[in-house]
N, C-alpha and C positions, 0 to 999 in steps of 0.2 A: 771346414773342413769337408773332405768327401766319403760318401757312406763307406766306401773300401777302407779308405784309411782308418775310418773311425774305429769298422768291423776289426782291424787287425790290430791296434791298440786296445781293444778290449781284448783279444784273444789271447793277446801276449801278458797284458795286464793279473789276466788271471788264471794263465799259463805258470808265472812268478809266484802268485798265491798259494795255486796250490801244490808247486809243489815244495815250496817254503815249508809247507804241513809235512807234507814226504818226507824230506829232510830231516824235521824233526822227529819223526815218528822213526822210523828205518826200520819197519819189521818188515818189508817187501823187500828187503835189500839182497835175499838168495835167490828170487824166483828168476830175474834176467837180466841182462846186459845193464837197461835202463836204471836203475836204482845205484850200481855202484859208481856210475857214471855224475850220474845225480849227485852223489855226496861228494865229488872232486872241488863242486862248485858253491860258492857263499851266494852270489845271486844268478840270476838269470835273462841274461840278455836273450834277444830276437834269435841271434845266432846260436847259441847253448838250445832255446828250445826247439828249433830247426833240428837239430844232431838230436838232441833226443827222442823228438818225434820219430826222426828216419831210427834210432835204435831200435825205438817197438816194432814187436814182432804183432802187438793185438793183440795177444794171448786171453784177456780175460782176469788171469789168478792172482794179481795186485786187486781188484774190484773186489771178488768174492771174500777176497782175504782183510778190507780194509774196514776198521772201525768205524772212522769218521764216512763214507758212502753214505748216499740217498739212503734215507730220510734224513741222515745226520743234518744237523745246522752247515757245518763246514761242507757237505756237497763234494766229497770230496770223488773225482771218474776218471784217476788216470785213461785207462783206455781211450774214451771216447774224445777227450780235452786233447789226447795229443794224436789222434786221428784228424781231429780238427784243424790242427796246424801243419799236420802232414801234407794234407790239401792245397793248404795256404803255401809252406814252402816248395812246393812241385812249381806253384805258379810264378812264385819268385825268381825263382831260376830257371825257368824255362826261355829257352829264346824260339824267336821273336816277341818283344814282351806282351803286346797285342794276345799273342794265340794262348797266353795264362786262362785267358776266358773258356776256353775249350775243356778246361778239366772241371768246371762249372756246369756244364752242357753237353758233358761227352757222350753220357747213352742217347741223347736224341742227334746228336753230328754224328755219330759212330751208326745209327740206325739209315740217316741220309747218305752218308759216305755209301755203305753196303747196297742200299740199293739201285744207287745211281752208278757205282764201281761194274757190279755185279750185271745191269742193264746195260751198260756201254762193251762191256764184255762182250755179252751175246750178240751184240747186233754188230760187232768185231769178226766176229766168229762165220756172222747168218752172211755180212755183206762177202766174205770171203769163200763162202760156199755157192753162191752165188755166182762169183765172178769167176772162177779157176777147177781143173777138171784135175783132181787129185787121190791118191790113195786116202784111207783113214790114218794117220798118221798124224800125232800132236806139231809138228816143224812142219809141214805142207797148210796146217791152219793159219797158223801163230808162226810165222821164223823164228829163229833161233834167236837171230838178231836183232830181233822186235823187243822181245823178253829180257833181252838182255839190257838194252837201251833204255827200259823202264821203268825194270825192276833195278839196274844196278844206281839208274839216276836217285830215285826213291832211296836207294840202299846208303845211298852217299848223304843223301839231304838229311836222311836219321840221325846217322852218326856224327857229323857237323853239329847237330841239338843235341844230342845226348853228350857230347866231346863239351860243347859251352854251357850245358846245365852243369855236368860234374864239377867243371872249375870255377864254376861260379857257390858250390854246395862248398865247396874245398876249400876254396880264399875266405870262407868265413868262416868254419870247421877250423882251419890252418894246421900246423904241423909235418915236417919233413916226413916225407914216408921210408919205410925203412923195408928192408926184402922179408923179414921173419915178422913184422908188424901186418905187412902184404899180405902173407904165406898164411898166418893164421885167422883173418880177417875172412878172406875168400873162404876158406878151408869152415870158418865157421856158417859161411853164406851159403854153402853150395849143401851141409848137409843140414843147413837149419837147427841149428845146434839149439837156438834157444825155444825152440818149438819141443825140445823132449820134456822138458818139465823135468829132470833129473829121473826118468825114464819112464814117466808114466804119461807122458805128453800133455800137452795145453788145457785151459780151460776153455774150452769151444765145441761145440758150438751151447752150450751150457756151462754149469759149475764143473762136472765131474769131467776129471781127464779123462782124456782123450791121442792117440796118437793118429787119431783119420786126417785132420787136418795136416800134418806133416806130410803123410804117405802120400793125399791127394795132391799136394803141392808138389813133390817130388816126380810123379809120374807125367803131370804137365811140363813140369822144369824139363827135366831129362825126355821127356818125349818131342820136347821142343829142341832140344840138341840132336837127340837123335834124325829128325827132319832134314836138321842144319846140316848135319854129315854127309846126308843122304844128298844133298844136294851139291855141297862140298866134290863128293866123290864123282857126281855125275859130270860135273865140268874139269874134273880131271880125266873122267873117260872121253869126254866130246875135243877139250882143244887139247892132249896127251897124248891121246893114244887114236883117237881120231875113229872112236865109235859114237852112234851116234843112236839118240832113241828114238823108238822107247827102245827097255832092256828087259832082259830075260826075265822071268817072276822070281828067280832065285839069283840073281845080280846081285851085288852089295846095295848097290842104290835101292832098289826094290825092297829088299830085306830092311833095310836101315829105316827106310821111310815110310813101311807099311806097320815097323814097330812101334816109329813116335806115332803115328799116326793115332794107333789103338790105343796107346798109354797118353796121350792129350787125350781122348775122346772119356776114357777114363775115370781121368784126372779131374776133366770141367764137369764132369757129371756128378764128381762125388764133392766135388766145392761149390757146385748148384743146391745141390741137398743138404749142406752144411749150412747154406745161408740160407736155404729155406727154414731152418727151424733153429738158428742163432739166437743166443738172448740180446733184445734189442737195444737193451739198456746199457751193453757197452761201447756199441756202433755208433758213428758218425752217419744216420737215415742218408743224409743229402749227398754220400758216396756212390749209394748203393747202384745207381744207373751206369758209374764207370765202371766197377766192380763188374756188372751185369754183362755190360756191352762189348767187356775184354775178354770176358772166358764164351761169350756165345759166338764172337768170332775166330777164338781161337777152336772151339767146337762145330764150325761151318765148315773152317777153311780146313778142319783133319776127315770131316765127314765128307764133304765132296771132292777132296783127294783120294780118301779111299774109295767112294764109289768112279769116279774119273779111271784110276786103276783098275776095278774088279770090270768095270764096263767100258774097257780103252778097245774093245775090238768091236762093236756094239754103232747102229746107227745114231744112236743118244752121247755117243764119245765126242762132236762138237760141240755140242749144246753144254756139257758137261765140264766141259774145259773151258769156256764161257765164263760157264760159272763161276769156276774154282777158281779163275784167274784174277777174277772182279773181288770173289772175295777175300783174297790173300790180296788184291792190293789194298783194298778197304783195312784189311787187319794192322797193312805196312803203314800205311797214312797216320792210323791214331796212336802209333805204339809212341810216339812220342811228349803225346799230349792226354795219356789214358794209364790205366792202372798198372802196365808195364815198366814207368817209369821208377816205382816202387823198389823194383828188383836194383837198380843202377844206386839208388842216392842209401838205400839199405845197407849195402854190402861198401859203399865209401865209409856208411857210421861205424861201420861194424870194425872195417881195418883202422878210423880214427878209435876206437875204443882201445882194438889192439894196441896201438900207438902210445895211447894214455896209462894201460895198465903198466908197460913194458919201462916205462919212461918214471912214472912214478908222479905224473902232472896233477895239482891241483891248483883250484883255481879260486 
């Protein structure tokens, strides 16, 4: 048996062992969605474990409350176990299949892509500067058409990869989607309901409850959403109204993008600070590179974008533009094979959980 298959079998067996203990104990059933969903099952196939692992928010509450946690001989550590299963589910559902290896070496791949993309983008910008006579405007350096073709094609590929992975996950999870379950699941995902801890927050970065992780996640996520809204608004300006960038500092695209960039910077720095002091007992340390690389790319894309906005009329603008475009390209290329995918599968798992609650399904 190949080593990868043996490791997968081992973690499935360990997952079933631990969750059977939890199913008998049920002390933690009020902490989050994982335990009520677990209690609906008498056995745990790989698909069940993948579903429960993606339902987990890795808050750590159950670890600190567990009477069977290490050094007890049962060695029950649900957050760490589900984190290990979760990353294997990313590998299983991703497309193409060989790209699953990227999750294991994500930090290294992201670093190489960052350097390579930024370097190539700066070279392109410098080549444009040498060959053309123009004012210091974005589209004089890199044309709007070239940006749309590059980032548009990459975005299409990303959406296809996400769609295939989501369809594979849902094929295993099963169940028809109802509007009520979809609305409830997405609400829980967008509000990070299970990081609230009943009002006190989650046990992260250590045993004491805190809302900090939830707040910083919100800043990063909704900052990303504001940046997306800025891009959509700018596209409307360009194609529908014929208004060409750069736009005024008080224009809607600039306000949305600036607010989004600032929120991402605050959110990512906060999450970095929490990760630096988190309890290592509840974490899968092999995923640190994946977590850090995604946060770093988000942070650098926002910082470079804000610098580009502030210095867009300076002689440094062309180099900053190239640097920003390269960082964003590296971020885009790593989205389907890095930490970002947890948002896709976790949202789907929350929808599945809403379906189970509504229908009263037990297995």
